[in-house]
PLY file of the C-alpha trace (Angstrom):
ply
format ascii 1.0
element vertex 195
property float x
property float y
property float z
element edge 194
property int vertex1
property int vertex2
end_header
0.00 0.00 0.00
1.41 3.37 -0.96
2.09 6.01 1.63
-0.72 8.37 0.48
-3.15 5.44 0.52
-2.13 4.55 4.09
-2.64 8.15 5.18
-6.01 8.20 3.49
-7.13 5.01 5.26
-5.92 6.35 8.60
-7.80 9.60 8.00
-11.01 7.76 7.15
-10.72 5.66 10.32
-10.11 8.80 12.38
-13.12 10.53 10.83
-15.30 7.52 11.55
-14.12 7.46 15.17
-14.83 11.18 15.63
-18.20 10.85 13.94
-19.06 8.00 16.32
-18.10 10.15 19.29
-20.22 13.01 18.01
-23.21 10.71 17.57
-22.75 9.26 21.05
-22.49 12.71 22.57
-25.51 14.08 20.61
-28.93 14.82 22.13
-30.76 11.65 23.16
-34.26 13.10 23.41
-34.45 14.24 19.77
-36.71 17.25 20.46
-34.10 19.90 19.62
-32.24 20.53 16.36
-29.52 18.04 15.59
-25.85 19.04 15.34
-25.19 20.83 12.09
-28.79 22.11 11.76
-29.75 25.75 12.10
-30.61 26.71 15.64
-28.43 24.05 17.24
-26.76 25.37 20.34
-24.86 23.25 22.77
-24.10 23.96 26.36
-21.18 21.57 26.08
-18.11 23.21 24.50
-16.42 19.81 24.13
-19.34 18.55 22.04
-19.12 21.69 19.89
-15.38 21.20 19.47
-15.91 17.54 18.44
-18.60 18.54 15.96
-16.35 21.21 14.48
-13.46 18.76 14.30
-15.67 16.20 12.54
-16.74 18.82 9.98
-13.14 19.86 9.38
-12.04 16.24 9.00
-14.83 15.55 6.52
-13.81 18.58 4.47
-10.18 17.49 4.61
-11.17 13.98 3.50
-12.93 15.38 0.43
-9.89 17.54 -0.37
-7.51 14.60 0.01
-9.70 12.48 -2.24
-9.53 15.13 -4.96
-5.78 15.48 -4.60
-5.31 11.73 -4.71
-7.24 11.63 -8.00
-5.06 14.44 -9.38
-1.89 12.62 -8.34
-3.07 9.45 -10.04
-3.79 11.38 -13.26
-0.32 12.92 -13.14
1.26 9.50 -12.61
-0.58 8.17 -15.64
0.52 11.19 -17.69
4.10 10.72 -16.56
4.00 7.04 -17.53
2.66 7.91 -20.99
5.42 10.48 -21.47
8.05 7.99 -20.30
6.82 5.41 -22.79
6.77 7.99 -25.57
10.33 9.02 -24.80
11.43 5.38 -24.83
9.69 4.82 -28.17
11.29 7.92 -29.64
14.75 6.95 -28.37
14.46 3.48 -29.82
13.28 4.92 -33.14
16.15 7.43 -33.28
18.89 5.10 -32.10
21.40 4.58 -34.94
22.20 1.05 -33.72
18.57 0.05 -33.97
18.16 1.66 -37.40
21.33 0.01 -38.75
20.41 -3.42 -37.47
16.94 -3.35 -38.99
16.22 -5.42 -42.01
14.49 -3.78 -44.95
10.99 -2.61 -44.14
8.77 -5.53 -43.30
5.05 -5.73 -42.89
5.41 -6.56 -39.17
7.04 -3.29 -38.04
4.29 -0.92 -39.18
1.72 -3.14 -37.49
3.59 -3.01 -34.19
4.05 0.76 -34.50
0.37 1.21 -35.39
-0.66 -0.88 -32.38
1.55 1.20 -30.09
0.13 4.41 -31.54
-3.44 3.15 -31.10
-2.72 2.23 -27.49
-1.31 5.70 -26.95
-4.43 7.25 -28.46
-6.67 5.20 -26.15
-4.53 6.12 -23.13
-4.97 9.82 -23.83
-8.69 9.38 -24.52
-9.13 7.82 -21.06
-7.40 10.74 -19.33
-9.09 13.86 -18.05
-8.78 16.61 -20.71
-6.68 18.80 -18.39
-4.18 15.99 -17.71
-4.10 15.03 -21.38
-3.43 18.66 -22.30
-0.44 18.77 -19.95
0.95 15.58 -21.45
0.23 16.79 -25.01
2.14 19.98 -24.22
5.20 17.98 -23.17
4.85 15.60 -26.12
4.65 18.53 -28.54
8.04 19.67 -27.28
9.43 16.22 -28.17
7.52 15.51 -31.37
4.89 17.91 -32.67
4.06 15.60 -35.58
2.99 12.85 -33.16
0.63 15.29 -31.41
-0.89 16.35 -34.71
-1.44 12.71 -35.69
-3.04 12.01 -32.31
-5.40 14.97 -32.64
-6.36 14.01 -36.20
-6.97 10.40 -35.15
-9.38 11.20 -32.32
-13.01 12.02 -32.80
-13.70 15.76 -32.90
-15.19 15.79 -29.38
-12.05 14.29 -27.82
-9.70 16.52 -29.82
-11.81 19.55 -29.00
-11.88 18.94 -25.26
-8.12 18.37 -25.14
-7.42 21.45 -27.28
-9.79 23.45 -25.08
-7.91 22.38 -21.96
-4.59 23.10 -23.71
-5.84 26.58 -24.58
-6.17 27.34 -20.86
-2.46 26.72 -20.25
-0.74 27.21 -23.62
-2.94 29.08 -26.10
-0.10 29.59 -28.59
0.58 25.84 -28.79
-3.14 25.09 -29.14
-3.39 27.62 -31.98
-0.29 26.22 -33.71
-1.61 22.65 -33.52
-5.05 23.74 -34.74
-3.49 25.54 -37.68
-1.42 22.48 -38.66
-4.51 20.28 -38.51
-6.46 22.77 -40.62
-3.65 22.88 -43.20
-3.77 19.11 -43.55
-7.52 18.97 -43.92
-7.37 20.19 -47.51
-9.03 23.50 -46.66
-5.74 25.35 -46.75
-4.81 24.13 -50.24
-8.27 24.81 -51.64
-8.34 28.33 -50.20
-4.78 29.07 -51.32
-5.61 27.90 -54.86
-8.75 30.01 -55.05
-7.00 33.14 -53.80
-4.02 32.65 -56.11
-1.37 32.35 -53.36
0 1
1 2
2 3
3 4
4 5
5 6
6 7
7 8
8 9
9 10
10 11
11 12
12 13
13 14
14 15
15 16
16 17
17 18
18 19
19 20
20 21
21 22
22 23
23 24
24 25
25 26
26 27
27 28
28 29
29 30
30 31
31 32
32 33
33 34
34 35
35 36
36 37
37 38
38 39
39 40
40 41
41 42
42 43
43 44
44 45
45 46
46 47
47 48
48 49
49 50
50 51
51 52
52 53
53 54
54 55
55 56
56 57
57 58
58 59
59 60
60 61
61 62
62 63
63 64
64 65
65 66
66 67
67 68
68 69
69 70
70 71
71 72
72 73
73 74
74 75
75 76
76 77
77 78
78 79
79 80
80 81
81 82
82 83
83 84
84 85
85 86
86 87
87 88
88 89
89 90
90 91
91 92
92 93
93 94
94 95
95 96
96 97
97 98
98 99
99 100
100 101
101 102
102 103
103 104
104 105
105 106
106 107
107 108
108 109
109 110
110 111
111 112
112 113
113 114
114 115
115 116
116 117
117 118
118 119
119 120
120 121
121 122
122 123
123 124
124 125
125 126
126 127
127 128
128 129
129 130
130 131
131 132
132 133
133 134
134 135
135 136
136 137
137 138
138 139
139 140
140 141
141 142
142 143
143 144
144 145
145 146
146 147
147 148
148 149
149 150
150 151
151 152
152 153
153 154
154 155
155 156
156 157
157 158
158 159
159 160
160 161
161 162
162 163
163 164
164 165
165 166
166 167
167 168
168 169
169 170
170 171
171 172
172 173
173 174
174 175
175 176
176 177
177 178
178 179
179 180
180 181
181 182
182 183
183 184
184 185
185 186
186 187
187 188
188 189
189 190
190 191
191 192
192 193
193 194
């Protein structure tokens, strides 16, 4: 179990213990407002302190849950980037290129499978996390990013480009322009305007 997971479990157990204490210390007759409701006033400052502590712990638990999800997304993004860097290094390595036999039908299939897996990995990420990873990937290989964006359905590409626009609008614009140029619109417009 990872360290953040252990802390999270310990926090949940602590919250449950405090919540149990608050429930045990609550009003037994039930004719007044319950803790947390409007109009609740306690003559017992310890009970109020426990209730406040329970509320703070619950808020902290929600915050930790959100941060844990963010950390997991960043780990997945980092793993994708690591794999991409390894693929790029193996593709650029002169030893690997020299030892290859003439192009065979197996290599493109393996490369296509790897690319499809990469596409699916990005599709399963939150758009904000994917945008961060796309930004880093564009620094390594802009062509790969363009191919990824072209290969996704417009909704996926749009949400990732939208998230990328929030952090790096110039990169999002550059990628959008490259995709537009490849769509055939650029050539048709250039031909009609005589450029």
